[in-house]
Wavefront OBJ file of the C-alpha trace (Angstrom):
o trace
v 52.959 112.432 147.935
v 53.079 115.412 145.559
v 55.726 117.113 147.717
v 57.866 113.972 147.904
v 57.572 113.365 144.175
v 58.543 116.982 143.462
v 61.580 116.772 145.759
v 62.735 113.511 144.201
v 62.272 114.744 140.627
v 64.004 118.062 141.383
v 66.929 116.102 142.851
v 67.177 114.033 139.660
v 67.094 117.140 137.467
v 69.737 118.996 139.483
v 71.976 115.908 139.748
v 71.834 115.390 135.964
v 72.757 119.049 135.402
v 75.638 118.878 137.875
v 76.999 115.660 136.392
v 76.869 117.185 132.905
v 78.760 120.260 134.124
v 81.379 118.078 135.826
v 81.847 115.679 132.908
v 84.837 117.571 131.404
v 86.704 116.932 134.674
v 85.881 113.202 134.722
v 83.808 113.883 137.840
v 80.314 113.086 139.028
v 78.741 115.115 141.810
v 79.483 112.429 144.455
v 83.144 112.430 143.354
v 83.163 116.235 143.410
v 81.808 116.224 146.986
v 84.552 113.838 148.116
v 87.217 115.840 146.289
v 86.012 119.066 147.899
v 86.000 117.436 151.327
v 89.694 116.646 150.847
v 90.340 120.064 149.285
v 88.994 121.817 152.391
v 90.456 119.414 154.945
v 93.309 120.774 157.049
v 95.985 118.523 155.603
v 94.397 117.542 152.279
v 93.882 114.006 153.466
v 91.388 111.995 155.479
v 90.860 108.354 156.426
v 88.239 106.714 154.215
v 86.060 106.078 157.273
v 86.009 109.781 158.070
v 85.122 110.603 154.452
v 82.232 108.147 154.759
v 81.030 109.727 157.999
v 81.268 113.310 156.753
v 79.515 112.596 153.455
v 76.968 110.370 155.219
v 77.394 107.530 152.729
v 78.261 103.846 153.089
v 81.961 102.998 153.299
v 81.754 100.824 150.194
v 80.507 103.843 148.246
v 83.440 105.915 149.494
v 85.879 103.217 148.428
v 84.391 103.265 144.918
v 84.453 107.081 144.738
v 88.066 107.249 145.950
v 89.076 104.546 143.459
v 87.583 106.614 140.614
v 89.277 109.795 141.889
v 92.579 107.916 142.083
v 92.144 106.625 138.519
v 91.723 110.251 137.411
v 94.895 111.253 139.271
v 92.967 113.468 141.710
v 93.745 111.537 144.882
v 96.215 108.971 146.121
v 95.461 106.145 148.487
v 98.087 106.186 151.230
v 98.570 103.872 154.188
v 97.863 105.498 157.529
v 101.135 105.756 159.453
v 99.624 104.937 162.857
v 96.908 102.445 161.865
v 97.957 99.820 159.333
v 94.305 98.944 158.666
v 93.324 102.492 157.721
v 93.751 104.066 154.298
v 94.033 107.801 153.756
v 92.691 109.561 150.682
v 95.126 112.377 149.857
v 94.364 115.072 147.290
v 97.026 115.556 144.608
v 98.136 118.758 142.919
v 96.071 117.700 139.901
v 93.102 117.134 142.224
v 93.488 120.587 143.728
v 93.495 122.170 140.262
v 90.459 120.125 139.198
v 88.594 121.058 142.385
v 89.146 124.759 141.719
v 88.219 124.559 138.032
v 85.140 122.402 138.644
v 83.932 124.759 141.381
v 84.400 127.725 139.071
v 82.314 125.989 136.403
v 79.582 125.025 138.879
v 79.432 128.557 140.286
v 79.138 130.019 136.779
v 76.167 127.699 136.165
v 74.645 128.501 139.590
v 75.083 124.849 140.578
v 72.356 123.824 138.142
v 69.625 125.734 139.955
v 68.416 127.897 137.065
v 65.765 129.189 136.499
v 65.547 129.835 140.265
v 67.019 133.166 141.370
v 68.875 133.740 144.648
v 65.727 134.590 146.619
v 63.944 131.455 145.371
v 66.977 129.333 146.325
v 67.054 130.948 149.774
v 63.328 130.283 150.237
v 63.719 126.658 149.168
v 66.629 126.202 151.546
v 64.599 127.708 154.416
v 61.577 125.518 153.656
v 63.678 122.353 153.738
v 65.563 123.234 156.951
v 62.956 121.788 159.366
v 62.890 118.495 157.474
v 66.669 118.194 157.519
v 67.060 119.342 161.100
v 64.333 116.933 162.226
v 66.277 114.082 160.638
v 69.431 115.084 162.546
v 71.143 116.209 159.354
v 72.342 119.360 161.109
v 71.438 121.750 163.881
v 70.398 125.333 163.291
v 72.428 128.080 164.945
v 71.649 131.751 165.107
v 70.808 133.331 161.749
v 74.199 135.063 161.624
v 75.990 131.710 161.899
v 73.799 129.695 159.535
v 73.287 125.949 159.617
v 75.963 123.607 160.832
v 76.105 120.119 159.229
v 76.775 117.225 161.538
l 1 2 3 4 5 6 7 8 9 10 11 12 13 14 15 16 17 18 19 20 21 22 23 24 25 26 27 28 29 30 31 32 33 34 35 36 37 38 39 40 41 42 43 44 45 46 47 48 49 50 51 52 53 54 55 56 57 58 59 60 61 62 63 64 65 66 67 68 69 70 71 72 73 74 75 76 77 78 79 80 81 82 83 84 85 86 87 88 89 90 91 92 93 94 95 96 97 98 99 100 101 102 103 104 105 106 107 108 109 110 111 112 113 114 115 116 117 118 119 120 121 122 123 124 125 126 127 128 129 130 131 132 133 134 135 136 137 138 139 140 141 142 143 144 145 146 147 148 149 150
């Protein structure tokens, strides 16, 4: 129970730090994750169902996140040309700029992980790998390739 409580409390602390860092961009960390998914997608757009699958969150949550991103001018909701039922989230120029600036800010603050140094972060990551892999979160590849999310 002590380990679980520590993990949950650490998650709350880091999430609060990240949300505070992202506040000037009208972002929360879940919105940032969705924005970055679109930022790094091949065409800057994805169906909402695919966003849900890749972020491993419920589709209703993705709809809410995309609505908030659209209200901020960071994404547009566009009808899918081939499937009238599907909606695409498309990153805007403003969204691309916000993604870059927010990432720069998060990197400067070490993604809220202070006072842990790089070696402590690496050790924490390594310790949590078996738990995540066992849950099917991702599969481990050779050490030179790193972990691959599913």
